[in-house]
N, C-alpha and C positions, 0 to 999 in steps of 0.2 A: 504494499500499500504506499503511495507516496506521501510526501510530507504534507503537501497541500490538502490531500484529502483527510490527513489526520487533524491538520489544523482546523479545516472546515468543521468536521465533526466535534472537536473540542469547542470551537466557538458556539456552534449550536447548543450544545449540552450548557454552556455558561448562560447564554441568552435564555433558554428555557427555564433553568433553575432560578434565574435573576428574575424572570417574570412571574414565577410562582412563589417566590420569596417575597417579592415586594407586594404582591396581593395578600398575602398572610400579614406582613408588616402594617400595611394600610388597613386591612380589616380590624386589627386590634386598636387602631387609634381613631377609627371613625364612631360616632354614635349614630346607631340605627335609628332612624325616625320612622314613623309609620309610613311615611311617603317613601323612603327608601326602601322599606320592608315589602311595601306593595310592588314596587318596580322589580325587586329581587324575585318576588313570587311569580310575577308574570314573564320574566325572563325565559324560562324554559319552553314555554309555550310558543312564545315569539320567535325562538329560535328554530323550533320545529316547524312552524309555518313558512318561515323564510327558506328552509330547506326543502320542504314538500311542494309549495305553490307552484314553483317553475314546472315541475313534473306533472302536476295536476293540469295546468293550462295548456301544456305541451299535449297532453292526451285529448284534449278538446272537450266537446259536449259530455263525452261519456265519462271523463276524468272528473269533471265537476259535479256530475251527477253522483258519481261513487264518493267523491269527497263530502258532499252534502249528506249522503246517506251515513256516512262514516261519522261525521259530526253529530247527526241526529241520534245514533246508537250511542255514541259517548256520552251525550248530554242525559240520555236515559240511564245509562249504566255507569255512574260516577265511580270512579276509582279501578275501573276495569280497562285495560288497553288491548287486550287480545281480542276481545269479542269485536269490539268496533272496527279493528284494522281487518279481521276476517269478514266482517260485513261488507265493508268498502271493496275488499278484493272479489267478493262474491259477487256484488253488483256490478263492477268492472267487467268481470268475465262474462256475466250474463248478457250484459251490454254489447260485447264483443262478439258474441254468439249471434245476436240479432241481425 
């Protein structure tokens, strides 16, 4: 392995560690207000939507219908993620067969 590759890997490791350590350091010093707590609670859902939305719209009307079906099942069955995902997949597959 070349010296440049080793230096690159070591640099990436340092940056990764610094990013995580600074987050922990900052987290200990911030006072969590209700507004920040609400923001942090909504963050995983926002990230998931930003990852899934392009694929949904790329799939066209069928993808949007399957996403709506997934959302409806998810609202009905709070706390369960497998069943809504399976329902969305079944709806999408059924629409592709039509």
